[in-house]
Steps between C-alpha positions, in 0.01 A plus 500: 500500500304825474208354691724365779689831524178696520364271775820523706525878460134595549363239740807414704682834464827326406763626259588258220855501363452460123857373440471215751136407452356270237215262441630162388483130570688386814767317298595816312570731797693506823350617826715590802791307352304184420372372170229241456460182299244475221315205653133493582601556863792748467797435729754750628841464345823692510544703182811435288643848564496437877687172449765675290539764772527222760787331317676830446479588868624155607794537261573839651484370858714193423763666286829312513696825487314663787764431766261409782492186712255221427326573833447866408386403150255250649364764738433749218359227278267370772372852565417541130347150469278551804364824357452351155334194647277715717366666187508225236476196728123486461516442125323193373794368297714288736713363215627852433607535863670157493699595188602836654610329821705238311658773287586712807663209682696403189616860475620488862680170443670654198616803700632288788677263260665787314630646828637170628876464464560147632207333332579133563569560870187713534281231344654233726449721805133532410447123483544420130669166424863495387433383145214741435696788656802422281286481185323827574795690642717424198249595233564802286132576441379840606338569836146517362523155345664347805239657729261239362730207584412233757808584707397861551141398566634282785754750629273805475161347565175685554547440873826697481320795339226474761767521771620826339147636542405497133123438481340243276272646235279191502463462875681163497839425645 
């Protein structure tokens, strides 16, 4: 560290921040918000703290007690997701992005389900069969559990979220 600091200060005339700077293996540090795997060829990955912040922000934007329309919620959410994707979209861990996208869409299904008053009629209107709509609409399970049901996956498909302008984190539809 002393040798690197001296080189940067003397040769390159740069100031080194001692609190932020360190000499360590790539897997032990973060750099510009990214961490790196410990493989022979290190890959960029999203650090765990950034994923926790992501979930917290999505929860904040999709709060059920917020009192905003789904369209307004989708607009704010898409703005955040585009920015987040612009920064972290180049990570080399696509499975992490797939899990975050699935979690975000399940969160949206949960919020929409919780707000729905006439659940059976709403499911039927969105193309769900009578029997499946009756089974799902009459269940007493909470909105998070039902957001993973086949009926809500049909009624509130990924195409529906795409029509609201919510971007895909994985680039697929």
